[in-house]
N, C-alpha and C positions, 0 to 999 in steps of 0.2 A: 401492472408490475411496479414494485417499489425498489429502488436501489439506494441504500444508505452509503454515502461517500464521506469519509472522514479525512481530515488533514491535521497534522501536528502543528502546534505553536512553535515559535522560535526557541532554539536551545543553543547551549555552548556560547561561543563568542558572537554568534550571528544575531542581528536584530530583526531579521525577517526569515520566514520559512516559506519556500515556494509551494510547499504542500498545501497549506491552508489558503494561501493567496490564490492558487489555481482552483481549489475547490470552491471558494467563494464566487468565482467568476463562471462556474459551469452553468449551462442553461438549467432551468427548472424541470424541463422535460427533454429527454434524449431518446430518440427512436421509439417514442410512445411511452417510455418508462418515466415515472415520477422520481426525481432526484432529490433526496433528503440530504442536506449538507450539515455536518457537525464538526466543530473544532474540538480536538482532544489534546490534553496536556502531555508534554514529553516527560512523563513521570511513570515509572514502573508501577504496575497494578492499578493506579488511579486511572490511567487511560482505559483500561479494560472495564472499570466500573462505569465510566461515561458511555462507552460503546454498548455495554450490557443494558443500561437504562434506555439508550436510544433504540435498541432492538425491541425492548419491551413496549416502549411508547409508540413506535412506528410500524412494527411487525413487517419489516422489509423482506423481500424475496432474496436479495443479494446484499452483501456488504463488501465494499471496496475501500480499503484503507490506503491512503497516500502518504509517502514519507520522502524526506530529502536524503539523497545519497551523494554527498560531495565527492567529486572525482570521477563519477560516471558521466558519460557523454550522452547516454540514451535513456529513454523511458524503459524501465525493466520490470515487467510483470514477474512476480516471484512464484516459483513452483512449490517450495517447501518451507516449513517453519520447524525449528528444532526446540526441544524442551531444555533450553539453556540460556541463562542470563549471565553475561560477563561484560560489564560496562567499561568501555575504554575511557569514558569521562563520567562525571556525575550527572544525574538527571536534573530536571528543574527543581526538584525538592532536595537536592544535595545527596541523594542516595546513589551508591555505586556498588551494585552486586558483583560478586566474583565467584565464578564457577558454581552457580546455583541452578537447580532445576526450577522451572516455572511452576509445575504441578507434580507432586509426588505420584499422583494416580493418573497422570496423563501419558499419552503415547510418547515414545522417544522423538517422533516427528510426525507431522501431519502434512499431507499434500492438499493443495488448493482444489476447490471444486470449479474454479474459473477456467475458461478456455484460453490459457495463456499464450499458446501459439497463434490462435486466431486473433487475440488482442494485439500481439506484437506485429503480426502481418498487417492488421488494419491501421496501426499507427504508422508503419512504414509507407503504406499506400497513401496515407494523409501527408506524406512528405517529411515526417519526423523520424529521427533515428530510434530504433527499438530493438531489443533482443530479450529472450527469456533468460531469467537469472535463476540459478539454483542455490543461492545463498543470500538470505535476508540479513546477514550479520548476527550479532549477539547483543545488540543494544535494544532500544525501545521499539524499533520497527519490527524486528523479529518477534519481540515480546507480544505486541498487539496482534500480529498475524497468528501466533501460536494461541494466544488467549481466545481469539474468536473461534478458532478451530476447536479448542477445548469446549467452548460453549456449544458448538454444533454437536460434538461428541456426547456431551452430558445433558444438554437441555433443548437445543433447537435442531433436531435432526433433519428438518426440511430446508434449513437455511443453507445457502451457498456463499462462500466468502473467499477473499484473497487480498493480496497486497501488491502495490506497485511503487517502486522508487522513481524519483525524478531528479534531474541534475540541479546544481546551483543555478541561481539567476545571475545574469551578467554583472549586476552591481555587487554580488557577493565574491567575485573573483578579482576585483580591482587590485587587491594586495595578495593574490594567490596566483603568481605567474604560471602560465602554461596549464592552468586548470580549466577543463571544459565547463561550458555553461549553456543554458537554453533560455530563450525568452519566455516570459509569462504567457504571451499569446500562443506560443508553440506548445507549452505545457497544457494549456486549456484545450487546444486543438487535438493533441495526442490523447489526453484523457477522455475526451469526448468520443474519439474514434474507438478507444478501448471499450468504453461502455456500450457503444453501438454494437460492437462484436459480441459482448456479453449477451445483449438482448437477442441478437440474431441467432446465436448458438444455443439459446435456451432450450433445453431438452434434447439437444443434438450431440452434446459432447464437444471435444476439441477437434480441430482439423488435423489430418495426418500429413504433416510436413516436417522437414528437418528443423529441429529447434534446440539441439543439444549444444554442448560446448566442450572444449578441450581442457579448460582450466577455469 
C-alpha cells in the first residue's frame, strides 16, 4: 500500500508551517504502508497541480493532505470539502478569491473516503487531542481537499483521500496569547496514529462511534 502525505509550505505572517514540518518527519513506512511525502504550495490551484502530478507519478492508494489550523487545539480529520473558495487572506501568489466555486462541474460538496472517526480515536489513544471536524474552512486547505475529491470523481475512482488540520507549533504562539499549540513531536505521533488507522481500516469502512458536534 502507498499513502501520499502532503504538507503546505508557510503562509501569511508565519515563517514555518507545522504541516510540512511534521510530514517531513514521518517514518518512511507506517503499519506496512509506504509513505510518500510531498510539500505543496499554499496557492490556490497550483497546490492541486502538484498533488495531481504526485498521484500520476506514485499511484498511491490513499492521499492524506495536512494543513495548519491556527486556533485549534487538536488534530482534526476533516469529514467534508465544499465547492467554494473565499480567501480570508491572499495566498502565497497574492491571489485572494472571493465567493467562487472551485469547479463549475463539481459536486456542491464531497465527503472523504477516510475513516475519520477511527483516525480521531487512534490519535486520542496515542495521547494526543483529536476530534472529527465538519468544516475545512474556505481557504487553501478546503481547496486542496475538494480538488483531490474532484480528481477522484473525474479521474481516479479507486483512490481514497482526505484532509487533516493540525494546530500551531509552540513557537508560533509566542505573540498570540491564549492560543493553543502542539509540539512537532506530538504532531508526528498523532499523524502516525491516524495513518495507522487508515491502514487498519482499509476495506472495512469507519468505526461506529459518536463523532458529531454541536457547532
